[in-house]
Backbone as numpy.savetxt, mean C-alpha at the origin, in Angstrom:
# Nx Ny Nz CAx CAy CAz Cx Cy Cz
-19.75 -4.66 -10.48 -18.68 -4.23 -10.47 -18.19 -5.07 -9.39
-16.96 -5.02 -9.37 -15.87 -6.36 -8.95 -15.80 -6.22 -7.34
-15.95 -7.32 -6.57 -15.91 -7.09 -5.31 -16.09 -8.71 -4.96
-15.52 -9.02 -4.20 -15.17 -10.65 -3.24 -16.06 -10.14 -1.82
-17.52 -11.18 -2.23 -18.70 -10.53 -0.75 -18.51 -11.59 -0.10
-18.74 -11.17 1.57 -17.95 -12.29 2.68 -16.50 -11.77 3.21
-16.09 -10.82 2.20 -14.53 -10.10 3.22 -14.76 -8.89 2.96
-14.30 -8.41 4.55 -14.65 -7.43 5.15 -13.99 -6.08 4.66
-12.92 -6.09 4.04 -11.81 -5.09 4.04 -11.84 -4.63 2.56
-12.21 -3.90 2.87 -10.93 -3.17 1.18 -10.06 -2.39 1.30
-9.26 -2.39 0.66 -7.98 -1.78 0.43 -7.70 -0.27 -0.18
-7.34 0.55 -0.01 -6.78 1.49 -0.97 -5.31 2.06 -1.24
-4.64 1.85 -1.89 -3.38 2.32 -1.91 -3.15 3.25 -2.75
-2.78 4.46 -2.50 -2.48 5.81 -3.78 -0.64 5.64 -4.19
-0.73 5.80 -5.27 0.35 5.40 -6.03 0.64 6.62 -6.84
1.71 7.19 -6.64 2.08 8.30 -7.29 2.84 8.13 -8.84
2.88 8.84 -9.32 3.35 8.37 -11.12 4.79 8.31 -10.35
4.87 7.30 -11.37 6.61 6.86 -11.44 7.63 7.96 -11.76
7.66 8.28 -12.73 8.10 9.31 -13.01 8.79 10.01 -11.76
7.95 10.55 -10.90 8.04 11.19 -9.81 8.33 10.88 -8.52
8.37 9.94 -8.68 8.37 8.65 -7.03 9.74 8.55 -6.83
9.81 7.85 -5.56 11.42 7.63 -4.91 12.81 7.87 -5.15
12.60 9.37 -5.34 13.90 10.52 -5.48 14.74 10.41 -4.49
14.13 9.89 -3.27 15.92 9.18 -2.34 16.39 8.28 -2.42
16.14 7.26 -3.12 16.60 6.20 -3.67 18.11 7.03 -4.77
18.78 7.11 -3.89 20.03 8.24 -4.96 20.82 6.54 -5.31
21.80 6.89 -6.63 22.87 5.55 -6.83 21.99 4.73 -7.84
20.41 4.73 -7.90 19.73 4.38 -8.66 19.92 5.27 -10.33
19.72 4.30 -11.54 19.75 5.46 -12.53 18.04 5.89 -12.68
17.48 7.30 -13.04 16.56 7.39 -13.52 14.83 6.65 -14.10
15.73 5.72 -14.91 15.00 4.73 -15.86 14.99 3.74 -14.50
16.08 2.83 -13.73 15.82 1.81 -12.94 15.15 2.31 -11.40
15.33 4.03 -11.26 14.27 4.19 -10.09 12.39 4.04 -10.88
12.58 4.53 -11.62 11.12 4.27 -12.34 10.33 2.99 -12.25
11.42 2.22 -12.80 10.95 1.10 -12.63 10.63 -0.23 -11.42
11.96 0.35 -10.34 11.89 0.14 -9.28 10.18 0.55 -8.30
9.93 1.56 -8.55 8.91 2.41 -7.79 7.27 1.45 -8.54
7.74 1.34 -9.63 6.19 0.73 -10.04 6.12 -0.81 -9.64
7.46 -1.66 -9.91 7.59 -2.72 -9.12 7.23 -2.91 -7.94
7.55 -1.71 -6.96 7.16 -1.98 -6.00 5.54 -1.63 -5.63
4.95 -0.83 -6.21 3.19 -0.87 -6.52 2.94 -2.17 -7.05
3.12 -2.86 -7.70 2.89 -4.30 -8.73 3.05 -4.98 -7.32
3.62 -5.44 -6.62 4.20 -6.07 -5.42 3.62 -6.04 -4.25
3.38 -4.61 -3.58 2.14 -3.94 -2.88 1.17 -4.51 -3.22
0.67 -4.06 -4.26 -1.03 -4.83 -4.84 -1.27 -6.17 -4.65
-0.06 -6.95 -5.24 -0.42 -8.77 -5.47 -0.39 -9.10 -4.14
0.48 -8.95 -2.81 0.06 -9.32 -1.50 -1.02 -8.81 -1.27
-1.83 -7.94 -1.28 -2.93 -7.45 -1.01 -4.00 -7.80 -1.09
-4.02 -8.07 -2.10 -5.49 -9.28 -3.03 -5.10 -10.27 -2.75
-4.50 -11.04 -2.23 -4.44 -12.29 -2.03 -4.34 -12.68 -0.41
-4.58 -11.20 0.19 -5.42 -11.83 1.71 -6.73 -11.89 1.60
-6.96 -13.33 2.32 -8.20 -13.30 2.66 -9.09 -12.57 2.95
-8.98 -11.26 3.64 -9.82 -10.64 4.61 -10.17 -9.72 3.23
-9.68 -9.10 2.21 -9.45 -8.19 1.67 -10.33 -8.52 0.15
-11.85 -8.17 0.08 -12.33 -8.36 -1.03 -11.92 -7.49 -2.34
-11.62 -6.38 -1.89 -10.90 -5.47 -3.35 -10.31 -4.46 -2.92
-9.38 -4.21 -3.76 -8.19 -3.59 -3.83 -8.47 -1.82 -5.18
-8.30 -0.54 -3.94 -8.62 0.18 -5.11 -7.32 0.79 -5.07
-6.53 1.17 -6.40 -5.59 2.00 -6.30 -5.84 3.45 -7.02
-5.40 4.17 -6.60 -5.35 5.60 -7.53 -4.14 6.05 -7.52
-4.36 6.14 -8.71 -2.98 7.02 -9.43 -2.76 7.85 -10.54
-2.09 8.46 -10.82 -1.77 9.23 -12.32 -0.61 8.78 -12.81
-0.10 7.37 -12.81 0.56 6.93 -13.58 -0.14 6.19 -14.77
0.52 6.75 -16.17 -0.42 6.21 -17.40 0.10 4.52 -17.33
1.02 4.16 -16.78 1.65 2.21 -17.22 0.86 2.09 -16.29
0.99 2.08 -15.18 -0.06 1.49 -13.47 -1.13 1.23 -13.89
-1.94 2.80 -14.73 -3.33 2.59 -14.33 -3.96 1.94 -15.10
-3.18 1.17 -16.24 -3.66 0.38 -17.52 -2.93 -1.65 -16.96
-2.20 -1.24 -15.85 -1.51 -2.78 -15.49 -2.44 -3.48 -14.98
-3.76 -3.72 -14.30 -4.26 -4.18 -13.58 -5.46 -5.32 -14.36
-5.53 -6.32 -14.40 -6.90 -7.05 -15.26 -7.59 -7.74 -14.06
-7.69 -7.53 -13.25 -7.97 -9.19 -12.20 -9.48 -7.65 -11.84
-10.58 -9.21 -11.16 -11.92 -8.77 -10.70 -11.56 -8.15 -8.78
-9.96 -8.08 -9.09 -9.98 -8.17 -6.78 -9.47 -6.47 -7.02
-9.01 -6.14 -8.07 -8.09 -4.83 -8.15 -8.97 -3.98 -9.36
-9.17 -2.44 -8.84 -9.83 -1.55 -9.92 -8.87 -0.17 -9.75
-8.66 0.15 -10.47 -7.71 1.49 -10.67 -8.94 2.57 -10.65
-8.55 3.44 -9.78 -9.43 4.93 -10.02 -8.18 6.36 -10.64
-8.28 6.87 -11.87 -7.14 7.27 -12.52 -7.05 8.79 -12.25
-6.24 9.36 -11.72 -6.93 11.13 -11.53 -5.25 11.52 -10.96
-5.60 12.35 -11.18 -4.41 13.81 -11.26 -4.22 14.12 -9.83
-2.90 13.46 -9.59 -2.80 13.82 -7.90 -2.50 14.99 -7.42
-2.80 15.88 -6.16 -2.25 16.34 -5.80 -1.49 16.16 -4.53
-1.36 14.80 -4.15 -0.63 14.87 -2.95 -1.48 13.42 -2.34
-0.23 13.02 -1.45 -0.96 11.33 -1.25 -1.87 11.09 -0.82
-2.19 12.35 0.61 -3.39 12.17 1.22 -4.86 12.64 0.58
-4.35 13.44 -0.34 -5.50 13.60 -1.64 -6.10 12.62 -2.26
-5.06 11.61 -2.84 -5.48 10.23 -3.24 -6.07 9.51 -2.10
-5.51 9.45 -0.97 -6.50 8.38 -0.25 -7.27 8.53 0.17
-8.40 10.26 -0.01 -9.24 10.34 -0.12 -10.15 10.46 -1.18
-9.38 10.16 -2.41 -10.41 9.64 -3.61 -10.79 8.10 -3.37
-9.87 7.60 -3.07 -10.22 6.31 -2.81 -10.95 6.21 -1.61
-10.86 6.82 -0.70 -12.02 6.49 0.18 -13.18 6.86 -0.16
-13.36 8.06 -0.84 -14.65 8.53 -1.45 -15.34 7.16 -1.98
-14.51 6.76 -2.79 -14.95 5.67 -4.01 -15.79 4.55 -3.12
-14.74 4.39 -2.53 -14.93 3.35 -1.39 -16.64 3.21 -0.70
-16.86 4.12 -0.28 -18.01 4.52 0.73 -19.00 4.71 -0.30
-18.96 5.13 -1.50 -19.99 5.33 -2.70 -20.52 3.81 -2.91
-19.53 2.64 -3.11 -19.79 1.50 -3.94 -19.76 0.44 -2.66
-18.73 0.65 -1.48 -18.93 -0.37 -0.64 -19.00 0.11 0.94
-19.63 1.01 0.67 -20.10 1.84 2.64 -20.07 0.61 3.90
-20.22 -0.44 3.33 -20.37 -1.01 5.03 -18.80 -1.96 5.22
-18.10 -1.96 4.26 -16.82 -2.11 4.19 -15.89 -1.61 5.30
-14.94 -1.92 5.93 -14.35 -1.50 6.72 -12.71 -1.14 5.71
-12.04 0.01 5.98 -11.32 0.14 4.71 -9.87 0.27 5.52
-8.58 -0.17 4.69 -7.21 -0.18 5.04 -6.49 0.64 4.31
-5.70 1.71 4.23 -4.86 2.39 3.25 -3.30 1.85 3.36
-2.49 1.40 2.78 -1.89 0.88 2.33 -0.61 2.02 1.34
0.84 2.66 2.11 1.20 3.10 0.75 1.87 1.99 -0.40
1.98 2.22 -1.42 2.48 1.41 -2.45 4.05 1.06 -2.64
5.10 1.11 -1.58 6.42 0.91 -1.78 6.60 -0.52 -0.50
5.97 -1.24 -0.26 6.00 -2.01 0.38 6.52 -3.40 -0.65
6.88 -3.64 -1.06 7.84 -4.94 -1.58 7.95 -6.30 -1.33
7.88 -5.93 -0.17 8.36 -7.05 1.01 6.97 -7.99 1.17
5.75 -7.12 1.11 4.66 -7.67 1.67 4.60 -8.54 1.34
3.31 -9.72 2.11 2.79 -10.93 1.60 1.18 -11.00 2.20
0.58 -11.99 1.73 -0.92 -12.09 2.46 -1.21 -12.27 3.50
-0.14 -13.17 4.08 0.01 -13.82 5.66 0.47 -12.32 6.43
1.18 -11.74 6.00 1.33 -10.63 6.84 0.17 -9.46 6.83
-0.10 -9.13 5.63 -1.38 -8.13 5.41 -2.64 -9.31 6.24
-2.70 -10.32 6.23 -3.93 -11.27 7.35 -3.56 -10.63 8.64
-2.72 -11.19 8.81 -2.21 -10.96 10.64 -2.59 -9.36 10.90
-1.84 -8.29 9.96 -2.30 -7.20 10.98 -3.60 -6.78 10.50
-4.87 -7.18 9.47 -5.73 -6.91 9.91 -6.93 -7.49 11.22
-6.41 -8.73 11.24 -7.22 -9.87 12.71 -6.75 -8.61 13.49
-5.28 -8.13 13.74 -5.48 -7.02 15.01 -5.91 -5.96 15.04
-5.84 -5.30 13.70 -6.48 -3.83 13.76 -7.71 -3.88 13.58
-9.16 -5.12 13.70 -10.17 -5.07 13.33 -10.43 -4.73 14.66
-9.70 -4.90 15.79 -10.49 -4.73 17.09 -10.61 -3.07 17.66
-10.10 -1.93 16.87 -9.82 -0.95 16.83 -10.83 0.35 15.73
-11.61 1.25 16.08 -11.34 2.35 14.93 -11.19 2.47 13.84
-9.88 2.88 14.84 -9.06 3.30 13.85 -7.50 2.72 14.30
-6.62 2.09 13.27 -5.59 1.49 14.01 -4.45 1.90 12.91
-3.12 2.05 13.69 -1.79 2.61 12.52 -0.70 1.48 12.89
-0.63 0.42 11.68 1.11 0.11 11.36 2.15 0.94 11.37
3.17 0.91 11.83 4.63 1.75 12.08 5.36 0.94 11.02
6.16 1.91 10.35 7.65 1.49 9.87 8.42 0.72 10.69
9.17 -0.16 10.15 10.57 -0.59 10.63 10.95 0.66 11.50
11.43 2.01 11.23 11.93 2.96 11.76 11.21 3.55 12.99
9.88 3.38 12.63 9.04 3.73 13.84 8.59 5.55 13.98
8.82 5.67 12.76 8.35 7.34 12.19 7.50 7.54 11.06
7.45 6.42 9.76 6.43 6.18 9.23 5.00 5.71 9.47
4.23 5.77 8.33 3.17 4.60 8.52 2.98 3.58 7.20
2.87 2.44 7.63 2.58 1.46 6.23 1.25 0.70 6.17
0.65 0.94 7.39 -1.24 1.11 7.73 -1.62 1.51 8.05
-3.13 2.28 7.64 -4.25 2.90 8.49 -5.04 2.20 8.03
-6.03 2.04 9.62 -7.84 1.52 8.99 -8.58 1.96 9.67
-9.75 1.97 9.02 -10.93 2.63 9.54 -12.10 1.75 9.79
-12.74 1.48 10.45 -13.98 0.39 10.49 -15.33 1.85 9.63
-16.20 0.45 8.88 -16.84 0.89 8.20 -18.07 2.56 9.25
-17.86 3.74 8.52 -18.35 4.46 8.67 -17.44 5.40 9.66
-16.20 4.94 9.69 -15.66 6.04 10.54 -14.48 6.40 9.89
-14.45 7.80 9.81 -13.55 8.47 9.01 -11.86 8.03 9.13
-10.90 7.90 8.09 -9.49 7.36 8.49 -9.00 8.38 8.96
-9.18 9.27 8.34 -8.54 11.03 8.92 -6.41 10.57 8.48
-6.32 10.44 7.26 -5.11 10.49 6.61 -3.72 11.41 6.92
-2.93 11.38 7.12 -2.02 12.43 7.72 -0.45 12.04 7.02
-0.41 10.99 5.84 0.88 10.39 5.49 1.61 11.77 4.88
2.88 11.72 5.08 4.14 12.28 5.32 4.73 12.22 6.06
5.98 13.49 6.27 7.16 13.34 7.45 5.91 13.35 8.57
7.03 12.50 9.33 6.67 11.43 10.87 4.90 11.48 11.12
4.41 10.47 9.65 3.07 10.56 10.10 2.75 9.35 10.86
3.45 8.76 11.53 2.92 8.08 12.72 2.52 8.58 14.26
3.71 9.43 14.15 2.88 10.53 15.64 1.76 10.93 15.02
1.27 11.83 13.77 0.01 12.16 13.16 -1.03 11.28 13.37
-0.71 10.52 13.12 -1.82 9.25 13.47 -2.41 9.20 14.32
-1.07 8.65 15.57 -1.09 8.42 16.80 -1.79 9.54 17.74
-1.52 10.85 17.23 -2.62 12.34 17.94 -3.30 12.40 17.57
-3.78 11.92 16.25 -5.48 11.90 16.01 -6.07 10.44 16.46
-5.36 10.01 17.29 -6.38 8.69 17.94 -6.23 7.23 17.57
-5.74 7.31 16.35 -5.50 5.95 16.06 -4.75 4.76 16.60
-5.02 3.71 17.01 -4.56 2.52 17.85 -3.07 2.30 17.56
-2.39 1.87 17.94 -0.99 1.38 17.91 -0.95 -0.07 17.22
-0.64 -0.52 16.26 -0.10 -2.38 16.28 0.79 -2.81 16.14
1.57 -3.32 16.83 2.67 -3.71 16.97 2.63 -5.46 17.04
3.91 -6.28 16.92 3.80 -7.38 16.76 4.35 -8.63 16.15
4.69 -9.66 16.43 5.87 -10.65 15.53 4.89 -11.19 14.59
5.62 -11.22 13.37 4.72 -11.29 12.26 4.62 -10.29 10.96
5.14 -9.18 11.32 4.27 -8.18 10.85 5.52 -7.28 10.06
6.47 -7.85 10.28 7.87 -7.38 9.82 7.94 -6.71 7.58
7.59 -7.77 7.41 7.24 -7.87 6.10 6.36 -6.91 5.54
5.45 -5.95 6.51 4.23 -5.34 6.04 4.81 -4.03 6.63
5.96 -4.07 6.80 6.60 -2.38 8.07 7.83 -2.17 7.35
8.12 -3.10 6.03 9.73 -2.66 5.33 9.26 -1.32 4.29
8.93 0.00 4.40 8.77 0.49 3.15 9.98 1.49 2.79
10.38 1.69 1.49 11.66 1.53 1.00 11.57 3.18 0.12
12.21 4.22 1.10 12.45 5.25 0.58 13.76 5.34 0.11
14.73 4.87 0.81 16.02 5.17 0.75 16.93 3.68 0.58
18.69 3.96 -0.32 18.85 2.64 -0.58 19.00 1.89 0.72
18.92 2.09 2.19 19.41 1.63 3.02 18.09 0.27 3.67
16.94 0.92 3.19 15.48 0.53 2.84 15.90 -0.66 1.78
16.37 -0.08 0.62 16.30 -1.07 -0.09 17.00 -2.88 0.03
18.28 -2.64 0.54 18.94 -3.30 0.96 18.50 -4.26 1.86
17.66 -3.64 2.78 17.00 -4.00 4.19 15.75 -5.41 3.55
14.92 -4.50 2.27 13.80 -5.64 2.21 14.44 -6.41 0.87
15.31 -6.45 0.52 16.03 -7.49 -0.99 16.40 -8.42 0.74
17.12 -8.18 2.25 17.18 -9.05 2.97 16.00 -9.95 3.34
14.71 -9.26 3.60 13.61 -9.80 4.40 12.93 -11.02 2.90
13.08 -9.99 1.61 12.59 -10.75 0.41 11.77 -9.97 0.36
11.61 -9.85 -1.30 10.81 -9.31 -2.11 10.25 -9.86 -3.04
8.82 -9.25 -3.56 8.16 -9.81 -4.35 8.53 -9.98 -5.35
7.90 -10.55 -6.67 8.90 -11.11 -7.95 9.09 -10.07 -8.90
8.10 -8.61 -8.93 8.26 -7.47 -9.62 9.58 -6.80 -9.31
9.79 -6.71 -7.91 11.33 -6.41 -7.62 12.09 -6.92 -7.96
11.67 -8.18 -7.55 13.46 -8.68 -7.52 13.40 -9.14 -9.09
12.56 -9.23 -10.28 12.95 -8.91 -11.60 13.64 -7.65 -11.94
12.95 -6.23 -11.24 13.78 -5.28 -11.83 15.31 -5.49 -11.26
15.34 -5.40 -9.64 17.01 -5.90 -9.41 17.47 -6.87 -10.21
17.43 -7.88 -10.79 17.71 -8.75 -12.04 18.14 -8.45 -13.44
17.46 -6.79 -13.16 17.55 -6.97 -14.62 16.64 -7.33 -15.74
15.29 -7.92 -15.44 14.81 -8.19 -15.82 13.40 -8.15 -16.22
12.46 -8.32 -16.90 11.04 -7.98 -16.89 10.43 -8.87 -16.61
9.42 -8.45 -15.69 8.36 -9.57 -15.45 7.13 -9.85 -16.69
6.13 -10.59 -16.67 5.33 -10.85 -17.47 4.15 -10.35 -17.60
4.38 -9.10 -16.10 2.53 -8.65 -15.86 2.46 -8.81 -14.62
1.36 -7.93 -14.15 0.69 -8.40 -12.68 0.35 -9.51 -12.35
0.12 -9.86 -11.28 -0.14 -10.94 -10.32 -1.75 -11.04 -10.70
């Protein structure tokens, strides 16, 4: 089973079927919205899988394109017809607990096109001091990362005002310099403009430039 020993974290990334994702990106054509949703996921996973502390990225998706997009020992895809984001997260968590029960878990949404390995590594170093930790989005409303130590239930509450829900359930708030690229999720046109200003990954850049990347990193 693919895994990098000596790396303490496994990442779980729930990915919605792109044909039903990012409906708040108004002004984009349906085709381009699908392309952007998939590009966000590819850039997110590329950043996570490059972080030194992450031994494996577990992608949970029903998207027919993304489910066959990764061909790397650092990424495994669990295909599931999703009922919702939190259900997808728990499917990934259950898989991780069965196969890598001694690893700590970090859950990331799939719309972090600015994410970098350095920002991810920095966040995990900060989160390592807590049983559960949460990283807020730049609006301080949503969640762009949720962690749980080995043996601790992550208790995901993704959805509207997820930051407040995660804090209320006891997750520690992690903030600090060097994390903005991991905090810029993209749901609306203003978010996408801000993401471009911060710097997006190559898949998102290619879609925005109306060209096609040659595959996942």
